[in-house]
Structure formats: C-alpha cells, structure tokens
RODO-2510 file (C-alpha; in nm, 4 decimals, decimal comma):
residues 525
     n   res          X          Y          Z
     1     m    13,5533     5,0040    10,5520
     2     t    13,2751     5,2285    10,6346
     3     t    13,0762     5,3848    10,3581
     4     p    13,0699     5,7454    10,3677
     5     t    12,7130     5,8966    10,4442
     6     p    12,5953     6,0959    10,1228
     7     l    12,5478     6,4505    10,1092
     8     w    12,1926     6,4712    10,0702
     9     r    12,1762     6,2635    10,3533
    10     r    12,3370     6,5022    10,5824
    11     l    12,1662     6,7997    10,4448
    12     l    11,8260     6,6194    10,5231
    13     r    11,9496     6,5340    10,8603
    14     w    12,0036     6,8929    10,9433
    15     l    11,7216     7,0221    10,7583
    16     a    11,5338     6,8013    11,0135
    17     i    11,7203     6,9041    11,3323
    18     a    11,6557     7,2850    11,2458
    19     l    11,2910     7,2425    11,1763
    20     t    11,2645     7,0325    11,5112
    21     l    11,4192     7,3181    11,6914
    22     l    11,1814     7,5887    11,5187
    23     v    10,8808     7,3718    11,6070
    24     l    10,9791     7,3233    11,9679
    25     l    11,0739     7,7067    12,0095
    26     a    10,7379     7,8046    11,8496
    27     l    10,5389     7,5633    12,0884
    28     s    10,7243     7,6822    12,3832
    29     g    10,5978     8,0326    12,3027
    30     l    10,2463     7,8954    12,2796
    31     l    10,2666     7,7367    12,5976
    32     l    10,4401     8,0130    12,7738
    33     a    10,3378     8,3092    12,5938
    34     d    10,2086     8,4908    12,8846
    35     h    10,5201     8,4485    13,0939
    36     l    10,7416     8,5304    12,7806
    37     t    10,5444     8,8849    12,7243
    38     p    10,6864     9,1810    12,9194
    39     r    10,4559     9,2681    13,2018
    40     a    10,2820     9,5726    13,2221
    41     l    10,4226     9,8536    13,4670
    42     g    10,3095    10,1619    13,4210
    43     p    10,0470    10,3272    13,6324
    44     r     9,7069    10,3724    13,5317
    45     s     9,5914    10,6877    13,3882
    46     s     9,2954    10,8544    13,2053
    47     v     9,2101    11,1421    12,9791
    48     l     9,2441    11,4750    13,1607
    49     a     8,9301    11,6373    13,2292
    50     p     8,8731    12,0275    13,1717
    51     g     9,0046    12,2409    13,4696
    52     p     8,8850    12,5834    13,5926
    53     e     9,1214    12,7645    13,3401
    54     h     9,0104    12,6329    13,0065
    55     t     9,2692    12,5759    12,7108
    56     a     9,2345    12,7427    12,3886
    57     i     9,0680    12,4433    12,2255
    58     d     8,8275    12,4091    12,5097
    59     r     8,7017    12,7568    12,4412
    60     e     8,6639    12,7254    12,0703
    61     l     8,4870    12,3754    12,1193
    62     v     8,2438    12,5332    12,3623
    63     r     8,1722    12,7925    12,1396
    64     l     8,1299    12,5630    11,8423
    65     q     7,9270    12,3047    12,0350
    66     a     7,7138    12,5837    12,1582
    67     e     7,6126    12,6309    11,7695
    68     h     7,5531    12,2576    11,7078
    69     p     7,4661    12,0909    12,0211
    70     g     7,5000    11,7070    12,0309
    71     q     7,6722    11,7124    11,6950
    72     t     8,0350    11,6369    11,5918
    73     g     8,2404    11,8109    11,3477
    74     v     8,4118    11,6538    11,0572
    75     a     8,6933    11,7504    10,8256
    76     f     8,8698    11,5459    10,5326
    77     l     9,2278    11,5451    10,5250
    78     a     9,3326    11,4144    10,1919
    79     d     9,6481    11,6229    10,1409
    80     g     9,9398    11,5369    10,2986
    81     l    10,0528    11,8905    10,3701
    82     d     9,7072    11,9669    10,5458
    83     a     9,7125    11,6615    10,7210
    84     y    10,0683    11,7598    10,8645
    85     a     9,9125    12,0960    10,9397
    86     a     9,6222    11,9722    11,0958
    87     r     9,8335    11,7870    11,3637
    88     a    10,1081    12,0531    11,4088
    89     v     9,8042    12,3056    11,4775
    90     i     9,6182    12,1074    11,7173
    91     t     9,9274    12,0103    11,9141
    92     r    10,0384    12,4054    11,9313
    93     h     9,6919    12,4844    12,0518
    94     a     9,6702    12,2161    12,3235
    95     g     9,6959    12,3196    12,6655
    96     r     9,6177    12,0022    12,8814
    97     s     9,7053    11,6853    12,6904
    98     l     9,8185    11,4983    12,3762
    99     d     9,7225    11,1257    12,3325
   100     l     9,8599    10,9493    12,0414
   101     q     9,8669    10,5926    11,9095
   102     y    10,0253    10,4575    11,6380
   103     y    10,1459    10,1739    11,4170
   104     i    10,4556    10,3334    11,2498
   105     w    10,6450    10,6425    11,3930
   106     h    10,9662    10,6687    11,1348
   107     d    11,2791    10,7986    11,1993
   108     d    11,2822    11,0693    10,9536
   109     l    11,2132    11,4507    10,8543
   110     i    10,8393    11,4090    10,9212
   111     g    10,8942    11,1974    11,2547
   112     h    11,1469    11,4430    11,3662
   113     l    10,9083    11,7360    11,3220
   114     m    10,6296    11,6103    11,4891
   115     a    10,8472    11,4625    11,7905
   116     q    10,9871    11,8305    11,8192
   117     e    10,6177    11,9543    11,8196
   118     l    10,5325    11,7201    12,1048
   119     y    10,8225    11,8290    12,2975
   120     q    10,7458    12,1862    12,2756
   121     a    10,3881    12,1190    12,3974
   122     a    10,5228    11,9064    12,6836
   123     e    10,7791    12,2253    12,7664
   124     r    10,4649    12,4247    12,8012
   125     g    10,3131    12,1807    13,0483
   126     v    10,1176    11,9423    12,8340
   127     r    10,0807    11,5991    12,9527
   128     v    10,1630    11,3816    12,6313
   129     r    10,1109    10,9993    12,6088
   130     i    10,2452    10,8069    12,3029
   131     l    10,1305    10,4465    12,2395
   132     l    10,3342    10,2808    11,9733
   133     d    10,3143     9,8989    11,8090
   134     d    10,6540     9,7682    11,8988
   135     m    10,6694     9,5624    11,5722
   136     n    10,8103     9,8766    11,3840
   137     a    10,9730    10,0288    11,6831
   138     q    11,3204     9,8459    11,6289
   139     d    11,6446    10,0693    11,6253
   140     k    11,4305    10,3558    11,7882
   141     d    11,4883    10,3318    12,1545
   142     a    11,7003    10,5996    12,1873
   143     l    11,4875    10,8257    12,0318
   144     m    11,1804    10,7353    12,2266
   145     m    11,3677    10,7164    12,5509
   146     a    11,4992    11,0563    12,4991
   147     l    11,1572    11,1762    12,4583
   148     d    11,0328    10,9705    12,7562
   149     e    11,2985    11,1243    12,9685
   150     h    11,0699    11,4471    12,9697
   151     p    10,8736    11,4478    13,2740
   152     n    10,5552    11,5406    13,0980
   153     i    10,5963    11,2700    12,8299
   154     e    10,5274    10,8730    12,8646
   155     i    10,5749    10,6175    12,5773
   156     r    10,4403    10,2801    12,5978
   157     l    10,4827     9,9985    12,3618
   158     y    10,2161     9,7744    12,2407
   159     n    10,2826     9,3939    12,2737
   160     p    10,6510     9,4747    12,2875
   161     f    10,9597     9,2401    12,2442
   162     r    11,1888     9,1594    12,5439
   163     n    11,4984     9,1642    12,3358
   164     r    11,5258     9,5037    12,1718
   165     n    11,7496     9,4085    11,8505
   166     g    11,9655     9,1688    11,6817
   167     l    11,9588     8,7993    11,6808
   168     w    11,7784     8,7635    11,9992
   169     r    11,4864     8,9660    11,8654
   170     l    11,4539     8,7208    11,5879
   171     v    11,4631     8,4316    11,8091
   172     e    11,2092     8,5675    12,0156
   173     m    10,9924     8,6565    11,7223
   174     v    10,9802     8,2685    11,6231
   175     q    10,9537     8,1506    11,9822
   176     r    10,6406     8,3949    12,0296
   177     f    10,5219     8,3764    11,6856
   178     f    10,1337     8,3135    11,7599
   179     s    10,1523     8,6202    12,0071
   180     v    10,3833     8,8854    11,8468
   181     n    10,1538     8,8251    11,5144
   182     h     9,8853     9,0126    11,6679
   183     r     9,9742     9,4165    11,6383
   184     m     9,8166     9,7372    11,7193
   185     h     9,7173     9,9220    11,3728
   186     n     9,5319    10,1823    11,5112
   187     k     9,5918    10,5665    11,4270
   188     a     9,4844    10,8395    11,6474
   189     w     9,6090    11,2094    11,7610
   190     i     9,4070    11,3503    12,0269
   191     a     9,4376    11,7025    12,1453
   192     d     9,2925    11,7992    12,5002
   193     g     9,0483    11,5324    12,4632
   194     r     8,8458    11,7505    12,2662
   195     v     8,9921    11,7214    11,8979
   196     a     9,1214    11,3956    11,7335
   197     i     9,2612    11,3047    11,4026
   198     v     9,1904    10,9446    11,3006
   199     g     9,2435    10,7610    10,9670
   200     g     9,4943    10,5773    10,7818
   201     r     9,8484    10,7872    10,8011
   202     n    10,1251    10,6606    11,0096
   203     i    10,3950    10,8966    11,0989
   204     g    10,6509    10,9145    10,8224
   205     e    10,7497    11,1376    10,5037
   206     e    10,5790    10,8997    10,2485
   207     y    10,2403    10,9641    10,4296
   208     f    10,2877    11,3432    10,4370
   209     s    10,3906    11,3814    10,0701
   210     a    10,7465    11,4787    10,1798
   211     r    10,9429    11,2061     9,9567
   212     p    11,0029    11,2512     9,6217
   213     d    11,0365    10,8724     9,5402
   214     v    10,6883    10,7542     9,6791
   215     n    10,3584    10,9263     9,7728
   216     f    10,1082    10,7545     9,9675
   217     r     9,7509    10,8758     9,8645
   218     d     9,5969    10,8627    10,2226
   219     l     9,2910    10,9980    10,4161
   220     d     9,2411    11,1195    10,7876
   221     l     8,9517    11,2811    10,9497
   222     l     8,9569    11,5566    11,1905
   223     v     8,6793    11,5186    11,4427
   224     a     8,5966    11,7916    11,6947
   225     g     8,2992    11,7265    11,9715
   226     t     8,0808    11,4924    12,1070
   227     a     8,2467    11,1722    11,9313
   228     v     8,5853    11,2551    12,0387
   229     a     8,4901    11,1136    12,3719
   230     q     8,4782    10,7868    12,2301
   231     a     8,8414    10,8204    12,0939
   232     n     8,9325    10,9055    12,4651
   233     t     8,7699    10,6022    12,5759
   234     i     8,9629    10,3932    12,3421
   235     f     9,3052    10,5335    12,4121
   236     d     9,2379    10,4796    12,7788
   237     a     9,1473    10,1173    12,7330
   238     y     9,4715    10,0514    12,5281
   239     w     9,7031    10,2567    12,7316
   240     n     9,5947    10,0709    13,0429
   241     s     9,5830     9,7238    12,8940
   242     d     9,8033     9,4401    12,9823
   243     t     9,9769     9,4790    12,6368
   244     a    10,1226     9,8349    12,6766
   245     v    10,4471     9,8448    12,8596
   246     p    10,6290    10,1465    12,9428
   247     i    10,9435    10,2052    12,7284
   248     s    11,1341    10,2679    13,0351
   249     a    11,1067     9,8957    13,1379
   250     l    11,2311     9,7767    12,8272
   251     a    11,5248    10,0037    12,7408
   252     f    11,7938    10,2546    12,9004
   253     y    11,8495    10,6122    12,8043
   254     t    12,1110    10,9032    12,9133
   255     p    12,0227    11,2506    12,9259
   256     a    12,2402    11,3303    12,6302
   257     q    11,9954    11,1510    12,4158
   258     l    11,7014    11,3990    12,4812
   259     r    11,9560    11,6946    12,4192
   260     l    12,0500    11,5497    12,0867
   261     l    11,6922    11,4840    11,9710
   262     v    11,6094    11,8372    12,0346
   263     r    11,9275    11,9742    11,8537
   264     e    11,8346    11,7280    11,5377
   265     s    11,4601    11,8573    11,5342
   266     a    11,5813    12,2140    11,5519
   267     h    11,8353    12,1662    11,2953
   268     e    11,5836    11,9818    11,0498
   269     a    11,3323    12,2659    11,1096
   270     r    11,5741    12,4867    10,9088
   271     l    11,6180    12,2529    10,6212
   272     d    11,4755    12,3163    10,2946
   273     a    11,2889    12,0025    10,3108
   274     a    11,0738    12,1078    10,5875
   275     q    10,9683    12,4912    10,4640
   276     p    10,6323    12,3629    10,2773
   277     y    10,5160    12,2215    10,6166
   278     l    10,6200    12,5138    10,8359
   279     r    10,4918    12,7278    10,5728
   280     r    10,1255    12,5332    10,5860
   281     v    10,1340    12,5247    10,9503
   282     a    10,1993    12,9262    10,9594
   283     q     9,9202    12,9905    10,7149
   284     s     9,6754    12,7534    10,9250
   285     e     9,7510    12,9415    11,2347
   286     s     9,6662    13,2811    11,0669
   287     a     9,3279    13,1380    10,9290
   288     r     8,9941    13,2264    11,0821
   289     s     8,9622    12,9231    11,3188
   290     y     9,2413    12,6557    11,3520
   291     y     8,9742    12,3908    11,3024
   292     r     8,8663    12,5226    10,9696
   293     d     9,2184    12,5755    10,8094
   294     t     9,2038    12,3412    10,5291
   295     v     8,8208    12,2789    10,4899
   296     d     8,5489    12,4005    10,7111
   297     l     8,3994    12,1485    10,9507
   298     h     8,0693    11,9720    10,8551
   299     w     7,8568    11,8972    11,1652
   300     s     7,6626    11,5899    11,2282
   301     a     7,4926    11,3984    11,4972
   302     n     7,5490    11,0750    11,3258
   303     v     7,9198    11,0317    11,3701
   304     e     8,1045    10,7456    11,5765
   305     i     8,4702    10,6524    11,6327
   306     a     8,4939    10,2833    11,6918
   307     s     8,7999    10,0301    11,7543
   308     d     8,8482     9,6871    11,8197
   309     p     8,9216     9,5792    12,1755
   310     p     9,2933     9,6075    12,2862
   311     m     9,3024     9,2404    12,4164
   312     k     9,1466     9,1483    12,0853
   313     h     9,3529     8,8489    12,0232
   314     r     9,2535     8,6859    12,3503
   315     r     8,8848     8,7163    12,2813
   316     d     8,6759     8,4466    12,1117
   317     d     8,3604     8,6594    12,1024
   318     q     8,3870     8,8544    11,7821
   319     a     8,0784     9,0469    11,8760
   320     d     8,2616     9,3855    11,9685
   321     w     8,5442     9,3368    11,6988
   322     l     8,5288     9,6046    11,4624
   323     v     8,5208     9,3594    11,1579
   324     t     8,1740     9,2530    11,2681
   325     r     8,0444     9,6311    11,2820
   326     l     8,1835     9,6843    10,8952
   327     v     8,0410     9,3628    10,7828
   328     r     7,7031     9,4340    10,9349
   329     e     7,7318     9,7730    10,7434
   330     l     7,8167     9,6386    10,4199
   331     q     7,5411     9,3653    10,4185
   332     a     7,3266     9,6291    10,4631
   333     t     7,3740     9,7954    10,1284
   334     r     7,0687     9,8758     9,9076
   335     h     7,1952    10,0150     9,5915
   336     k     7,5409    10,1321     9,6293
   337     a     7,8901    10,0303     9,8038
   338     l     8,2158    10,2173     9,6855
   339     l     8,5444    10,0654     9,8653
   340     i     8,9057    10,1714     9,8991
   341     s     9,1486     9,9595    10,0174
   342     p     9,5122     9,9416     9,9373
   343     y     9,5331     9,5798    10,0738
   344     f     9,2537     9,4108     9,9471
   345     v     9,2091     9,0137    10,0234
   346     p     8,8413     8,9882    10,0524
   347     g     8,8730     8,5865    10,0615
   348     e     8,6014     8,3270     9,9830
   349     e     8,3423     8,4475    10,2276
   350     g     8,3978     8,8268    10,1035
   351     t     8,3894     8,7636     9,7596
   352     a     8,0604     8,5662     9,7894
   353     g     7,9411     8,8503    10,0249
   354     m     8,0108     9,1105     9,7374
   355     a     7,8497     8,8957     9,4813
   356     a     7,5311     8,8759     9,6962
   357     m     7,5056     9,2430     9,7133
   358     v     7,5441     9,2751     9,3226
   359     q     7,2612     9,0044     9,2926
   360     r     7,0350     9,2233     9,5014
   361     g     7,0744     9,5095     9,2467
   362     a     7,3357     9,6860     9,4284
   363     t     7,6525     9,8567     9,2409
   364     v     7,9860     9,7477     9,3937
   365     a     8,3138     9,8778     9,3136
   366     v     8,6587     9,8542     9,4616
   367     v     8,9904    10,0830     9,4390
   368     t     9,2849     9,9011     9,5252
   369     n     9,6507     9,8976     9,4432
   370     s     9,7911     9,7608     9,1023
   371     l    10,0818     9,5096     9,1431
   372     a    10,3319     9,8131     9,0582
   373     a    10,1725    10,0555     9,3209
   374     n    10,1708     9,8095     9,5881
   375     d    10,4129     9,8597     9,8337
   376     v    10,3520     9,4912     9,9979
   377     a    10,3612     9,2421     9,6770
   378     a    10,2656     8,9361     9,8871
   379     v     9,9407     9,0962     9,9753
   380     h     9,8939     9,1410     9,5824
   381     g     9,9569     8,7661     9,5593
   382     g     9,6529     8,6997     9,7912
   383     y     9,4326     8,9285     9,5882
   384     m     9,5225     8,7928     9,2526
   385     h     9,2823     8,4760     9,3095
   386     y     8,9835     8,6555     9,3776
   387     r     8,9906     8,9084     9,0750
   388     a     8,8281     8,6895     8,7954
   389     p     8,5520     8,5657     9,0718
   390     l     8,4754     8,8981     9,1567
   391     l     8,4493     9,0318     8,7878
   392     r     8,2308     8,7466     8,6833
   393     s     7,9926     8,8216     8,9868
   394     g     7,9677     9,1958     8,8606
   395     v     8,2035     9,3738     9,0894
   396     h     8,3899     9,6628     8,9427
   397     l     8,7715     9,6958     9,0179
   398     y     8,9959     9,9446     8,9580
   399     e     9,3771     9,9507     9,0331
   400     l     9,5817    10,2480     9,1013
   401     k     9,8609    10,3535     8,8480
   402     a    10,2325    10,3667     8,9931
   403     h    10,2551    10,7158     8,8751
   404     g    10,6137    10,9009     8,9288
   405     h    10,9236    10,6886     8,9689
   406     t    10,9233    10,3112     8,9858
   407     d    11,2012    10,0984     9,0478
   408     g    11,0856     9,7595     8,9127
   409     g    10,9983     9,6328     9,2618
   410     g    11,0515     9,3213     9,4504
   411     l    10,9123     9,1331     9,7404
   412     f    10,7939     9,4470     9,8997
   413     g    10,6474     9,6288     9,5816
   414     s    10,7689     9,9257     9,4153
   415     s    10,8277    10,2715     9,5012
   416     g    10,6166    10,5803     9,3164
   417     a    10,2482    10,6363     9,4116
   418     s    10,0858    10,3933     9,6271
   419     l     9,7319    10,3856     9,7730
   420     h     9,6915    10,3854    10,1481
   421     t     9,3315    10,4992    10,2221
   422     k     9,0918    10,2668    10,3899
   423     a     8,7518    10,3456    10,3396
   424     f     8,4019    10,2967    10,2130
   425     m     8,0692    10,4784    10,1377
   426     i     7,7420    10,2999    10,1131
   427     d     7,4162    10,4302     9,9644
   428     d     7,5193    10,7780     9,9625
   429     r     7,4778    10,8070    10,3314
   430     r     7,6941    10,5795    10,5382
   431     g     8,0625    10,5497    10,5398
   432     f     8,3833    10,4740    10,7046
   433     v     8,7221    10,6097    10,7326
   434     g     9,0323    10,4581    10,9421
   435     s     9,2822    10,1817    10,9464
   436     f     9,0803     9,8685    10,8563
   437     n     9,2147     9,7160    10,5286
   438     l     8,9534     9,4827    10,3586
   439     d     9,1838     9,1682    10,4441
   440     p     9,2258     8,8771    10,6922
   441     r     9,4886     9,0454    10,9069
   442     s     9,2631     9,3685    10,9721
   443     a     8,9919     9,1497    11,0158
   444     y     9,1472     8,8756    11,2778
   445     l     9,5178     8,9802    11,3548
   446     n     9,5604     9,3350    11,4077
   447     t     9,3403     9,5859    11,5939
   448     e     9,1871     9,8778    11,4250
   449     m     9,0009    10,1679    11,4699
   450     g     8,8298    10,4177    11,2204
   451     v     8,5302    10,6760    11,2026
   452     l     8,1786    10,5621    11,1044
   453     f     7,8937    10,8120    10,9869
   454     d     7,5474    10,8198    10,8486
   455     d     7,5425    11,1806    10,6768
   456     p     7,4550    11,2351    10,2996
   457     w     7,7196    11,5334    10,2964
   458     l     8,0123    11,3285    10,4544
   459     a     7,9149    11,0615    10,2088
   460     a     7,9503    11,2855     9,9285
   461     q     8,2951    11,3949    10,0089
   462     l     8,3936    11,0224    10,0261
   463     r     8,2299    10,9475     9,7011
   464     s     8,4563    11,2343     9,5459
   465     e     8,7569    11,1101     9,6716
   466     y     8,6678    10,7695     9,5654
   467     l     8,5901    10,9008     9,2122
   468     r     8,9464    11,0999     9,2117
   469     l     9,0984    10,7471     9,2602
   470     a     8,9114    10,5636     9,0228
   471     d     8,9578    10,8259     8,7409
   472     p     9,1256    10,7102     8,4230
   473     g     9,4189    10,9310     8,4807
   474     q     9,4905    10,7578     8,8235
   475     s     9,3613    10,3848     8,7723
   476     y     9,3378    10,0967     8,5498
   477     w     8,9747     9,9528     8,4825
   478     v     9,0163     9,5833     8,5521
   479     t     8,8389     9,3737     8,3211
   480     l     8,7660     9,0184     8,1609
   481     d     8,8479     8,9277     7,8072
   482     s     8,6359     8,7041     7,5962
   483     r     8,8256     8,3886     7,7300
   484     g     8,7635     8,4876     8,0942
   485     q     9,1155     8,6332     8,1193
   486     v     9,2197     8,9058     8,3345
   487     r     9,2830     9,2431     8,1528
   488     w     9,3558     9,6239     8,2270
   489     l     9,2242     9,9069     8,0209
   490     d     9,4282    10,2171     8,0357
   491     r     9,1358    10,4518     7,9554
   492     d     9,3782    10,7615     7,9769
   493     a     9,5711    10,6716     7,6809
   494     q     9,4376    10,8028     7,3310
   495     p     9,3161    10,5364     7,2113
   496     p     9,2383    10,3525     7,5177
   497     v     9,4825    10,0455     7,5340
   498     l     9,3989     9,7219     7,6704
   499     l     9,6939     9,5433     7,8662
   500     d     9,7208     9,1562     7,8967
   501     r     9,9758     9,1807     8,1869
   502     e    10,0045     9,3243     8,5171
   503     p    10,0988     9,7106     8,4003
   504     d    10,4210     9,8440     8,4706
   505     a    10,5308     9,5829     8,6887
   506     s    10,8972     9,3960     8,6003
   507     f    10,9012     8,9999     8,5111
   508     w    11,0558     8,9355     8,8369
   509     l    10,7866     9,1419     9,0465
   510     r    10,5148     8,9569     8,8308
   511     a    10,6824     8,6412     8,9172
   512     s    10,7529     8,6950     9,2763
   513     a    10,3584     8,7674     9,3498
   514     r    10,2681     8,4810     9,1637
   515     a    10,4837     8,2457     9,3376
   516     i    10,3623     8,4087     9,6715
   517     s    10,0333     8,3525     9,5803
   518     w    10,0651     7,9529     9,5781
   519     l    10,1853     7,9604     9,9340
   520     p     9,9394     7,9075    10,2347
   521     l     9,9698     8,2777    10,3574
   522     e     9,6253     8,4140    10,3360
   523     s     9,5377     8,4306    10,6984
   524     q     9,8677     8,6273    10,7572
   525     l     9,7893     8,9014    10,4742
***
C-alpha cells in the first residue's frame, strides 16, 4: 500500500514550481528585454521655433527679456489653486505649442479640466505633445486615445507595456521586471517653448487642493525666459528617445470616445467643485500680466533646468545623472542645508554625507513625512533605520503632521495632509526644486528633473517654504531621549508633549511599516 504524500510536501513542491516559473519568467525578460519592449514608431519632432506672427506669450517674453537680458524669471507656486491657474493661463495664451511630460495623470476632475484646456488649445491650432509614464496609465487608454485622435494632439508613453490591462499585464510586469522598474518621474508643462512649469506636482485632484480627504503640500516653479530652452531640449530628447512609444501603436480608439471626453469635460466645468479653479483662472487673466498673476517673477542670471538622460537605465556612466549634480551641490555646503523630501531614504552613504556636513560646522535639517502623513508606508519603513544615526550625528529632523481626516492607514499610508515637495536650499544662495526625492529610486531607477538656482532672493523664498513646513503647527520635531530612543515633540501643544510612538498612526500601520523595514527592499524605495 502506497503511503500518501504529506500535505506539506505537496505544498512545498508547488511552491518550488511556482518560484521556478517566476525566476524563468524574469530571466527571459532580462535576456530578451529589448525584444519584449514595444518599439518606438513615432516620427521625430522638435520644439517649434517662433514664426513671423508671434504669439501672445512671444510678445510678452520679448518685452520682459528686453528688460532682463540673459536672465530667467521665476515664480513660486506653492498654493494648489495658483498652480492650477498658472497651467491654465499659459495654456490659454499659447499660440504655437504645448509640450507636457508627467508621471501621473489622474482620471478625475483636475485631469479632465486640464484635458479640456489642452483640447481647446488644439482646436485653436496649437500643437500639443504629451509624454506620460505608462506605469500609471493603466485603464486610461480610452481617454488618452480620445485626445490623441485630434490632429493637433499626440500622446506617447514612456517605457510602455505591450499588454494594456488584466492578467497579461501582470505577467509582463514580472517578466520585464528589470526593465519596467525604470520609470519617468519628470514633471514639466511648457507653453510656446517660452514658459515652463517644473516641480513636484502630477496631474490630479490631490496635487491641486481639490480633495477634501487629502492635501498634498507641493511646490512648482514657473520659469520664463532663457532657461526654458533647457526644458525644450530635455523634452525633445525624451520625446524622440527609443523608450517613448505613440499611444496609437499600443491601443485602439473610436471617434465616439473623443466626443464623450469633450462632453464629460464640459459637464465637469459646470460642477460646483470646478468653480474655485475656474474663478482663480478668471482672476489671473484679468491681472496686469499673466506671468505675474499670483506672485511677481523674480529675474536671475543663475537659473538652470536639469534632468536625467531619457535612457538613464542603459548608461553605466553616472556623470550626466541628476543625482551626481545634486550630490555635488550638497557636498559643497558650507554653513546650512535645509532639505524637503516626502520620501526620505538617505542610505548609509547619504547618512554619512550629512554627518560629515555637520562635522564641518554646517546646520543640516530635513522635513519629511511622518508615518501617518506618508502615502507610501513602505518608504517610511526604509527611512526608519536612519533616524537615530542622523539625530546622533546632529542632523535636525521634522516630520509633517497628518492634519485633517486620517483613516488609520495601511500599506499605502494614510489620507490627510501629505508632503510632496522635493527641494533643498544651501547656504542661503543655492537651491533645487523638482521631482527628485532623496531616496534610491530617484537616484538610480527613475528619471528626474528640476530647477537649480544660485540666487539669494530665490533661496529666501525656499527657506520660507521650509520654515512654514517645519513650523510647530505643521510638523513634529524628532529627537532622542536619554536612552537613545526616537521620540516626537509636539511643540504646538500647550504644554509641549513628548510622544514615544509614531504619532497619529494606528497599531497596524506602525506594525506594517516595521515589518517592511526588515525586508531587503531599500534599493527599490
């Protein structure tokens, strides 16, 4: 009589088979990545040069640059309504081209309103090029194809999936793990090749103060003049790279989808939720100059827009990577470095670098998300390891409070207030605002871009934003107690309260972050 195989042996056998299949699938993707990736099919194109009939933006910039030769005008866009209005206003004044690249474009009120602005510009004859990362484009093919059908609009996807949805997309993600892990995190909105908005915001309600349950505190810079030529060069390099594929080569559409999108956008423009944005745009357009709607431009000769190369993941030489430039800037700190990063995983090298700055006599301080405010708890798990070493070395840490509604959280964090600004200020002169988080993913996996400057006035503006976020009403001060344990001081309470656990976070959220911190995931965070 045959003895039946124990259940645990059968389960172990099936687990071994499943793991073997996953490994073979991943290895096949590693060996055949170039053949599995959809090929670029779109014709090359470049930024449109000014023609004999100048646009409204051309005329305004010619006037402004005559007053500020060789300089670049910059305005800070910290308020969500102002950030929306700035995009809408430069879009409505564009007469030649609109070039956009984004990591996320949500199918929501803000996404639809901005799509409507672009469609109306295309109806006026403006050429619209939109480059989106494909990781977050799932289930949005119909909307993208609807826009792409317009003769003046073309949409391309960065490092796209061949399989657009369902199980096969998941299989492709496993098979192409080593290649699909590299994403385009850049954010730029360029009008007529003359004005650009660059910073941390994606396109969606939470980035523009349009959701009652969550508010992303974010920062963009409106840039006009000389440095915008660099943004044009960056966009063209990405648009014409092998990793940008036209949406028309990946999905299908019907003429009815375009008509439906236009009707949906027109309907949403009449909803109560849309009115604050439309009123802010109306107020902007009646202002003395549509580049001076919310704050005056500050003109400077030392402004640069920089980016990773579009094929960053295929280059071993890191000399032209943005992380190399930013590390060099930070290493040159003499007396002060104030950093803002929603996802902060400095690693051993970054922690040592900040400690060295303190040892040289510099003040180093960081504002990041608390666990309750972080929308990606896994990243907080990576950050937890470095709090005590940073504090022991003399680095100051502040963690943003999750004001407003919080749901207790989960693996993806809590709703409520959440920091999304990515910036730093050095020595009251130099600074950076962009898409770059101080974590391994921004450094080595994703492409990033942003604005670098060397200007005391711009540095003062960024310092004010840092101080606003580090204010006792906004953030906890993180410290060590007499036993070297991490504690959080709520300086806004009367009297101040010292907390001995992650503030405002449920037991399950704290346990999840702690468990994730034990996994070897840091390189992916």
